LOKE-891843 format. One line per 3 residues: their letters; for each residue x, y, z of C-alpha. Coordinates in steps of 0.5 Angstrom, whole numbers, plus 500, padded with zeros to 3 digits. Example, Ala and Ser with C-alpha at 12.3 -4.5 7.8 and 13.67 -1.06 7.14 Angstrom:
// LOKE-891843
as) 525 491 516 | 527 498 514 .
//
This chain:
// LOKE-891843
mks) 500 500 500 | 506 505 502 | 509 503 495 .
lhr) 503 505 491 | 502 512 495 | 510 513 493 .
qta) 508 511 486 | 502 516 486 | 506 522 489 .
ail) 512 521 484 | 507 521 478 | 503 527 480 .
yal) 510 531 481 | 512 529 474 | 506 531 471 .
aas) 506 538 475 | 513 539 473 | 511 538 465 .
vqa) 506 543 465 | 510 548 469 | 509 555 465 .
ept) 515 557 461 | 517 564 462 | 514 568 456 .
tve) 517 575 453 | 513 580 451 | 516 584 445 .
spa) 514 591 444 | 512 593 437 | 517 597 433 .
vpa) 517 605 432 | 517 607 425 | 524 611 424 .
nvl) 520 616 421 | 515 617 427 | 522 618 431 .
tes) 524 623 426 | 518 627 425 | 518 628 433 .
krd) 525 630 433 | 524 635 428 | 517 638 431 .
sav) 521 639 438 | 526 642 434 | 522 648 431 .
sta) 522 654 435 | 515 657 437 | 518 664 439 .
pqt) 516 670 435 | 520 670 429 | 522 676 424 .
iqi) 524 674 417 | 527 678 412 | 523 676 405 .
vpg) 526 677 398 | 520 678 393 | 519 672 388 .
vne) 523 667 392 | 519 662 396 | 520 662 404 .
iip) 518 656 408 | 516 657 414 | 513 652 420 .
vav) 507 653 423 | 502 650 428 | 497 645 425 .
ghl) 490 646 427 | 491 652 431 | 491 660 429 .
nri) 498 663 426 | 499 670 426 | 503 673 420 .
mtp) 505 680 420 | 506 683 413 | 510 689 411 .
fdr) 503 691 407 | 498 696 409 | 492 692 406 .
phv) 495 685 404 | 491 681 399 | 492 673 400 .
rtv) 492 668 394 | 492 661 395 | 488 654 392 .
sqa) 489 650 399 | 484 649 404 | 487 653 409 .
ttq) 483 658 413 | 486 665 412 | 483 672 415 .
veg) 486 679 414 | 486 684 419 | 490 691 418 .
nvl) 497 688 416 | 496 682 419 | 494 675 416 .
yva) 491 669 420 | 492 662 418 | 489 656 420 .
tpd) 491 649 417 | 486 643 418 | 492 638 417 .
etp) 499 637 415 | 499 639 408 | 503 644 406 .
vtl) 500 651 404 | 503 656 399 | 501 663 399 .
yit) 502 669 395 | 501 676 399 | 501 682 395 .
pgd) 500 690 397 | 493 691 395 | 491 690 388 .
tee) 498 691 385 | 502 685 382 | 508 689 382 .
lal) 511 686 389 | 509 679 391 | 511 675 397 .
slt) 511 667 396 | 510 663 402 | 510 656 403 .
lap) 507 654 410 | 509 647 413 | 504 645 418 .
rri) 507 642 425 | 504 639 431 | 507 645 435 .
ppr) 504 651 439 | 501 657 435 | 506 661 432 .
eir) 507 669 430 | 511 671 424 | 513 678 422 .
ltl) 515 679 415 | 520 685 413 | 523 687 407 .
dag) 530 690 405 | 531 698 404 | 530 697 397 .
qyk) 524 693 397 | 521 698 402 | 522 704 398 .
klg) 519 701 392 | 513 699 397 | 512 706 399 .
slq) 512 708 392 | 507 703 390 | 502 704 396 .
ste) 503 712 395 | 500 711 388 | 494 707 391 .
ksm) 493 712 396 | 493 718 391 | 488 714 387 .
ggr) 483 714 393 | 484 706 392 | 482 706 385 .
vgn) 487 701 383 | 486 696 377 | 490 690 376 .
ssq) 497 694 377 | 500 701 378 | 501 700 370 .
dyi) 494 702 369 | 495 709 373 | 502 710 369 .
ael) 498 709 363 | 492 714 365 | 498 720 367 .
kat) 501 718 360 | 494 719 357 | 493 726 361 .
frm) 499 729 358 | 498 727 351 | 491 731 351 .
laq) 495 737 354 | 500 736 348 | 495 736 343 .
mkt) 492 743 346 | 486 739 349 | 483 740 356 .
pkg) 483 733 359 | 476 730 361 | 475 731 369 .
yal) 479 738 369 | 478 745 369 | 482 750 366 .
rep) 484 756 371 | 490 761 373 | 495 758 377 .
gag) 495 760 385 | 501 763 388 | 504 757 391 .
eqi) 503 753 384 | 509 754 380 | 514 749 377 .
rct) 521 750 379 | 527 747 375 | 533 746 379 .
qpg) 537 745 373 | 543 750 371 | 542 753 365 .
sqt) 534 753 365 | 529 758 367 | 521 756 368 .
rtg) 515 760 368 | 508 757 370 | 502 759 365 .
qal) 496 754 367 | 493 750 372 | 488 745 371 .
egh) 484 743 377 | 482 735 377 | 478 731 383 .
drv) 485 729 386 | 490 732 383 | 492 739 379 .
llv) 496 739 373 | 501 745 372 | 503 747 365 .
gva) 509 751 364 | 515 753 359 | 522 751 360 .
hnt) 527 756 357 | 535 754 355 | 538 760 358 .
gpn) 545 758 357 | 550 758 351 | 550 751 349 .
sle) 545 745 348 | 541 743 354 | 538 736 355 .
lde) 532 738 360 | 532 733 366 | 525 732 368 .
rsc) 527 730 375 | 530 737 377 | 523 740 376 .
ada) 519 735 381 | 519 741 386 | 512 744 385 .
gge) 510 746 392 | 506 739 393 | 507 731 392 .
vla) 509 731 385 | 506 725 381 | 509 726 374 .
vaa) 513 731 370 | 514 731 362 | 517 736 357 .
wpk) 514 737 350 | 515 737 344 | 523 736 346 .
vll) 527 735 351 | 534 737 348 | 534 744 347 .
eag) 539 749 343 | 541 755 346 | 535 760 347 .
eat) 530 754 345 | 524 753 350 | 519 747 351 .
ely) 513 746 355 | 513 742 361 | 507 738 364 .
vai) 507 737 372 | 502 733 376 | 501 734 383 .
rrp) 497 730 388 | 492 735 392 | 492 735 399 .
rde) 487 731 403 | 484 737 406 | 482 740 399 .
dtt) 478 734 397 | 472 737 400 | 469 744 399 .
vrp) 465 748 403 | 457 748 402 | 454 755 404 .
sll) 448 754 409 | 441 756 406 | 439 759 413 .
kgs) 444 765 412 | 440 771 410 | 434 768 410 .
gr) 431 773 415 | 428 768 419 .
//
């Protein structure tokens, strides 16, 4: 009987040893290398405000936040944005707000108002980072060009067509009418005021102002330039840009090269000061006796 118990115990011990669980190892799923790369790249992007000097016509790649509102401060008074992406854009003053729904790059062209003479090319690269603020600047030469474009737009009261070329063509047509001894449409002929005189600083030239034509937002001065020297003189129209106001354009007709004693007509377009854009309306109550 004792022998039977020993055999039974031995069998149970052997069974227990055979079914004892072996240690198992759990393997973690491998992380793709591109995920690690993306994580390192996103963490390396600075989220502090950034100033970038933009070269017009050269595309600039800028990291921005995906799913958040990003703020881009432009150098333009009235920026216009053109894009074919699904990003949401909103302009407030000179600031552009951009929000992207996913990580698809967004290409933008930003122009100052309606003119196409100057354009900033941006590619926004959405990243999983906090919202960003970017300030765009230009170099001194581009700022000078921008100032000229925006001044031209303001002088036309915002009535700018596809480009400033429309404005230049309008001035040329106006001067052509003057050369044909006609009064341009929208202008009234009058005597020039005391402060409306054409002045040319070029040595050997003498000017006299004889007519003024009043328009809605500008005044045209017509004068004569004489060559008072003994030699031929090529009239520098830029020397006649001081006429007591903001000179928009200067032209000489019918000739620029003057022999000794010769004369030519001068046409100068001046922008009217804004406080002269309106006239005073007399009250009907004055002198009514009531």
